[in-house]
C-alpha positions in Angstrom: 0.0 0.0 0.0 1.5 3.3 -1.1 0.6 6.4 1.0 1.5 10.0 0.7 2.9 12.0 3.6 -0.4 13.8 4.0 -2.2 10.6 4.4 0.2 9.5 7.2 -0.5 12.6 9.3 -3.1 11.9 11.9 -6.1 14.2 11.3 -6.2 15.4 14.9 -2.6 16.7 14.7 -3.6 19.6 12.4 -6.9 20.3 14.3 -5.3 20.5 17.7 -2.3 22.4 16.5 -4.5 25.3 15.3 -6.3 25.2 18.7 -3.2 25.4 20.8 -1.6 27.8 18.4 -4.5 30.2 18.6 -4.4 30.1 22.4 -0.6 30.6 22.5 -0.7 33.6 20.1 -3.4 35.3 22.1 -1.3 34.7 25.3 1.8 36.1 23.6 -0.2 39.2 22.5 -1.6 39.8 26.0 1.9 39.4 27.6 3.3 41.9 25.1 1.3 44.6 26.7 2.8 43.8 30.1 6.5 44.6 30.7 6.5 42.2 33.7 4.8 39.4 31.7 7.3 39.9 28.8 10.3 39.7 31.2 8.9 36.5 32.8 8.4 34.8 29.4 11.8 35.8 28.2 13.4 34.7 31.5 11.6 31.3 31.3 12.7 30.9 27.7 16.3 31.7 28.5 16.3 29.3 31.4 14.8 26.6 29.3 17.3 27.2 26.5 20.2 27.0 29.0 19.0 23.7 30.6 18.4 22.3 27.1 22.0 23.3 26.1 23.4 21.6 29.2 21.6 18.4 28.3 22.8 18.4 24.7 26.3 19.0 25.9 26.1 16.1 28.2 24.8 13.8 25.5 27.4 14.9 22.9 30.3 14.4 25.3 29.3 11.1 26.8 27.0 9.2 24.4 28.1 7.1 21.5 27.4 8.7 18.1 26.5 6.3 15.2 28.5 6.7 12.0 30.0 4.6 9.2 32.7 3.5 11.7 30.4 3.1 14.7 27.6 0.5 14.4 27.7 1.0 10.6 24.8 -1.4 10.0 22.4 0.6 12.1 23.8 3.9 10.7 23.1 2.6 7.2 19.5 1.9 8.2 19.2 5.5 9.5 20.5 6.8 6.2 18.0 4.6 4.3 15.1 5.8 6.5 16.1 9.5 6.0 16.2 8.9 2.3 12.7 7.3 2.3 11.2 10.0 4.5 12.7 12.9 2.5 15.0 14.2 5.1 17.7 16.2 3.3 20.2 15.8 6.2 20.8 12.8 8.3 20.5 13.9 12.0 23.1 13.0 14.6 22.1 9.7 16.3 23.5 9.0 19.7 23.2 6.0 22.0 23.4 6.7 25.7 23.2 4.5 28.8 19.7 4.4 30.2 19.8 2.6 33.5 17.2 0.1 32.3 14.8 2.7 30.9 13.2 1.9 27.5 13.0 5.2 25.6 14.2 7.3 22.7 13.7 10.9 21.8 14.3 13.5 19.0 15.5 17.0 19.8 16.8 20.1 18.1 19.4 22.7 19.1 20.3 25.8 17.1 19.1 24.1 13.9 20.9 20.8 14.5 18.6 17.8 14.7 19.4 14.8 17.0 18.0 11.5 17.8 18.9 9.9 21.1 18.4 6.1 21.6 18.6 4.8 25.1 20.9 1.7 25.4 18.1 -0.5 26.6 16.3 0.1 23.3 19.5 -0.1 21.2 20.3 -3.5 22.6 17.5 -4.9 20.4 20.2 -5.5 17.9 21.6 -8.2 20.2 18.2 -10.0 20.0 17.9 -9.9 16.2 15.1 -7.4 16.6 16.4 -5.0 13.9 12.9 -4.1 12.5 11.7 -3.1 16.0 14.7 -0.8 16.4 14.1 0.6 12.9 10.5 1.4 13.9 11.7 3.4 17.0 14.2 5.3 14.8 11.7 6.0 12.1 9.2 7.2 14.8 11.8 9.7 16.1 12.8 10.8 12.6 9.1 11.5 11.9 9.2 14.0 14.8 12.0 15.8 13.0 10.2 15.5 9.6 7.0 17.1 11.1 9.0 19.7 13.1 7.2 18.7 16.3 10.1 20.0 18.4 10.0 23.5 17.1 6.2 23.6 17.2 6.2 22.4 20.8 8.4 25.4 21.9 6.1 27.8 20.1 2.9 26.5 21.8 4.5 26.7 25.3 1.7 28.9 26.7 -0.9 26.2 26.0 1.1 23.9 28.3 0.0 26.0 31.2 -3.6 24.7 30.9 -3.5 21.0 32.0 -4.8 18.6 29.3 -4.9 21.1 26.4 -1.5 20.9 24.8 -1.5 17.2 25.5 -4.3 16.8 22.9 -1.9 17.9 20.2 1.1 16.0 21.6 -0.8 12.7 21.7 -1.9 13.3 18.1 1.7 13.8 17.1 2.6 10.4 18.6 -0.1 8.8 16.5 1.3 10.4 13.4 4.9 9.3 14.2 3.6 5.7 14.8 2.1 5.8 11.4 5.3 7.0 9.8 7.3 4.4 11.7 5.1 1.5 10.8 4.8 2.6 7.1 8.6 2.9 6.6 9.4 -0.3 8.5 6.4 -2.7 8.8 3.2 -2.9 10.9 4.2 -6.0 12.9 7.5 -4.4 13.9 5.7 -1.3 15.1 3.3 -3.3 17.2 6.1 -5.3 18.6 8.1 -2.2 19.5 5.1 -0.6 21.3 4.5 -3.9 23.2 8.1 -4.1 24.4 7.8 -0.5 25.8 5.0 -2.0 28.0 6.7 -5.1 29.3 10.3 -5.1 28.2 12.4 -6.5 25.5 12.5 -10.0 26.9 8.9 -10.8 27.3 7.2 -8.8 24.5 7.0 -11.8 22.2 4.9 -13.7 24.7 2.2 -11.0 25.1 -1.2 -11.7 23.8 -1.7 -8.4 21.9 -5.4 -8.9 21.3 -5.9 -9.3 25.1 -3.6 -6.3 25.8 -5.6 -4.1 23.4 -8.9 -5.2 24.9 -7.5 -4.5 28.4 -7.6 -0.7 27.9 -11.2 -0.9 26.9 -12.0 -2.6 30.2 -10.2 -0.1 32.4 -12.7 2.5 33.6 -12.8 5.2 36.2 -12.0 8.8 36.8 -8.3 8.4 37.5 -7.8 6.2 34.5 -9.5 8.9 32.3 -7.5 11.7 34.1 -4.2 10.0 33.6 -4.8 9.7 29.9 -6.0 13.3 29.6 -2.8 14.6 31.3 -0.4 12.4 29.4 1.6 13.5 26.4 1.5 10.0 25.0 -1.6 7.8 24.3 -1.8 4.5 26.2 0.3 1.9 24.5 -2.7 -0.5 23.7 -4.4 2.4 22.0 -1.4 3.1 19.9 -1.2 -0.6 18.8 -4.9 -0.6 18.0 -4.5 2.7 16.0 -1.8 1.1 13.8 -4.1 -1.8 13.1 -7.0 0.4 12.3 -5.1 2.8 10.0 -3.4 0.1 7.9 -6.6 -1.8 7.7 -8.2 1.3 6.1 -10.8 1.7 8.8 -12.1 5.2 9.4 -11.7 6.7 12.8 -15.0 7.9 14.3 -14.8 11.1 16.3 -17.4 12.6 18.5 -16.4 16.2 18.4 -19.4 17.5 20.5 -18.5 15.1 23.3 -14.8 15.9 23.1 -15.4 19.6 23.2 -17.8 19.3 26.2 -15.3 17.1 28.1 -12.5 19.6 27.2 -14.7 22.5 28.4 -15.5 20.8 31.7 -11.8 19.9 32.2 -10.7 23.5 31.6 -13.3 24.8 34.0 -12.1 22.3 36.6 -8.5 23.3 36.0 -9.4 27.0 36.5 -11.1 26.1 39.8 -8.1 24.0 40.9 -5.8 26.9 39.9 -7.8 29.4 42.0 -7.9 27.0 44.9 -4.1 26.5 44.6 -3.6 30.3 44.6 -5.6 30.9 47.7 -4.0 27.8 49.3 -0.5 29.2 48.7 -1.6 32.6 50.0 -2.8 31.0 53.2 0.4 28.9 53.4 2.6 31.9 53.0 0.8 33.8 55.7 1.1 30.8 58.0 4.8 30.5 57.4 5.2 34.3 58.1 3.4 33.8 61.4 5.9 31.1 62.4 3.3 28.3 62.6 4.8 24.8 62.0 1.6 22.8 62.0 1.2 22.6 58.2 3.5 19.6 57.7 3.9 17.0 60.4 7.3 15.6 59.7 6.9 12.8 62.2 3.8 11.6 60.3 5.7 11.5 57.0 8.4 9.5 58.7 5.9 7.1 60.2 4.2 6.5 56.9 7.4 5.2 55.3 9.0 3.6 58.5 10.3 0.1 58.1 8.8 -2.5 60.4 10.5 -3.1 63.7 11.2 -6.8 62.7 13.0 -5.8 59.5 14.9 -3.1 61.4 16.0 -5.6 64.0 17.2 -8.0 61.2 19.1 -5.3 59.4 20.7 -4.3 62.8 21.6 -8.0 63.5 19.8 -7.7 66.8 19.0 -11.4 67.4 17.5 -10.8 70.9 15.1 -8.2 69.5 14.1 -10.5 66.6 13.4 -13.2 69.1 11.3 -10.9 71.3 9.3 -9.6 68.3 8.6 -13.2 67.2 7.5 -14.1 70.7 5.2 -11.0 70.8 3.4 -12.4 67.7 4.8 -10.1 65.0 3.8 -11.0 61.5 6.9 -12.9 60.4 6.2 -12.4 56.7 5.5 -8.6 56.9 7.0 -6.8 53.9 8.6 -3.4 53.5 7.9 -0.9 50.7 10.0 -3.0 48.3 8.0 -6.1 49.1 10.9 -7.7 50.9 10.3 -9.8 54.0 12.7 -10.1 57.0 14.0 -13.3 55.5 14.9 -11.5 52.3 17.0 -9.1 54.3 18.7 -11.8 56.3 19.4 -13.7 53.1 20.9 -10.6 51.5 23.1 -10.0 54.6 24.1 -13.6 54.8 22.9 -13.8 58.4 22.3 -17.5 58.9 21.6 -17.2 62.7 18.7 -14.8 62.2 17.5 -16.6 59.1 17.3 -19.8 61.2 15.2 -18.0 63.8 12.8 -16.6 61.2 12.4 -20.0 59.5 11.7 -21.7 62.8 9.0 -19.1 63.4 7.3 -19.9 60.1 8.9 -17.5 57.6 7.9 -18.3 54.0 11.1 -19.6 52.4 9.7 -19.1 48.9 8.3 -15.6 49.6 8.5 -13.5 46.4 9.1 -9.8 46.9 7.2 -7.1 45.0 10.3 -5.6 43.5 10.5 -5.5 39.7 12.2 -8.9 39.5 10.0 -10.7 42.0 12.8 -12.7 43.7 12.8 -15.4 46.5 15.2 -15.2 49.5 17.5 -17.8 47.9 17.7 -15.7 44.6 18.4 -12.7 46.7 21.2 -14.5 48.5 22.7 -15.7 45.2 22.5 -12.2 43.7 24.4 -10.8 46.8 27.0 -13.6 46.6 26.1 -15.1 49.9 27.2 -18.7 49.1 26.7 -20.1 52.7 23.2 -18.6 52.9 22.4 -20.2 49.5 23.5 -23.6 50.9 21.6 -23.0 54.1 18.3 -22.1 52.4 18.6 -25.0 50.0 19.1 -27.4 52.8 16.0 -25.9 54.5 14.0 -26.8 51.4 14.3 -23.7 49.2 13.9 -24.3 45.5 17.2 -23.7 43.8 15.5 -23.6 40.4 12.9 -20.9 41.4 12.5 -18.3 38.7 11.9 -14.6 38.9 9.4 -12.7 36.8 11.7 -12.9 33.7 12.6 -16.6 34.2 16.0 -16.0 35.8 17.3 -18.4 38.4 19.7 -18.0 41.3 22.5 -19.4 39.2 21.9 -16.8 36.5 22.0 -14.0 39.1 25.2 -15.3 40.7 26.8 -15.7 37.3 25.8 -12.2 36.1 27.0 -10.5 39.3 30.4 -12.3 39.4 29.9 -14.4 42.5 32.0 -17.4 41.9 31.5 -19.0 45.3 27.7 -18.8 45.0 27.9 -20.3 41.5 30.1 -23.1 42.8 27.7 -23.8 45.6 24.7 -23.8 43.4 26.4 -26.2 41.0 27.2 -28.5 43.8 23.6 -28.4 44.9 22.6 -29.6 41.5 21.5 -26.3 39.8 20.9 -26.8 36.1 23.5 -24.8 34.1 21.7 -25.2 30.8 18.3 -23.8 32.0 17.3 -20.7 30.0 15.2 -17.7 31.0 12.2 -16.3 29.0 14.6 -14.6 26.6 16.6 -17.7 26.0 19.6 -16.6 28.1 21.5 -19.2 30.2 23.8 -18.6 33.2 26.8 -19.1 30.9 25.5 -16.5 28.5 25.0 -14.0 31.3 28.6 -14.7 32.5 29.9 -14.0 29.0 27.7 -10.9 28.5 28.9 -9.4 31.8 32.5 -10.4 31.2 32.7 -12.8 34.1 35.4 -15.0 32.6 36.2 -17.0 35.8 32.5 -17.9 36.2 32.2 -18.7 32.5 35.0 -21.3 32.9 33.2 -22.8 35.9 30.0 -23.2 34.0 31.8 -24.8 31.1 33.4 -27.5 33.2 
């Protein structure tokens, strides 16, 4: 199917652009009659430009820039996409360490376009997911093609009204999804959006039809509000939009309903703004009078306080742990990370306290609520506590237990370079050839994280 650039642009992009542009122009005109207002706008613009320049400087001096010498295959794909999309100049493309965050963005500074890919996204090339990475790159190039960055700076005053500029920004995302899917392929686009939801290891296992249906079943005021205030549409909606567009289905829009909802929301925003103004006024008066009853710091501390049992475990206070157990304390109580007292004892390698906890009925297979969802034995292996690993295994812990991504204790120990824990697990019978949900084994993790000694152990 051959489509023109005009056909790829989401119809709401143009409609909402004129809405926010009109409001922004009126705001600029009104501020022009006020010296103070004009100074404030210029000051904010200067500050924004300065902070943006610092960010660009940090990226250019630390990130890896793609070129014909640096990841030439990916750079060639960028050049190919630019040619297809009619971009006269190939923008600078950088890859920067992301700390596990899946993201990418396009930006512009003094006429110089840039695309920044977070390393977690760029690592798709290691999973033979080149089409998915190409979709992400094409999506960002579409932002440059449509000059969304420059337009967003121009409509800055519309950002002051919650939910208004977001209408335009969400439409821009739909447009860029269309460009990305058209210049790569539909399936890659839907895969890329799915991995943004669940990660690059599990996205292939997601039932996309059920995921798209999920958003239709989620109801309620805060679900609606979160979508209204977001600059990006929900991922299931973006996937469904790609399906609808390339299937040639017309998108039905109820403009009366949308305008009514927008009007109600703007009125509510005005009320909230007025309330906030008077609230701040009262607060400033209270501060001037020296009253300290507005915030109760002790209440804040209490709300986030760790349980006495976990505190006693962390402090290695065996007597207090025993006293709290005798007093009937919930032995499996969790902290704000979902960790139990046994998790903390396992991480610390404190066998004496772990023994006390198990005797009192602690769940040896408790899964924390952290992102990985790990058991105490996995926690011990990840921390390199080999003796604790052996102790928990002898107490009945499953050495082949998996976390949410299918990783075992052996994989964690190998990845983190804990040779003693690896040796202990192998002696206990841990399966070295077991793979996680992405197909990675303990040996593969050891090689990937340059753990040569452990790789040798696993090859024996």
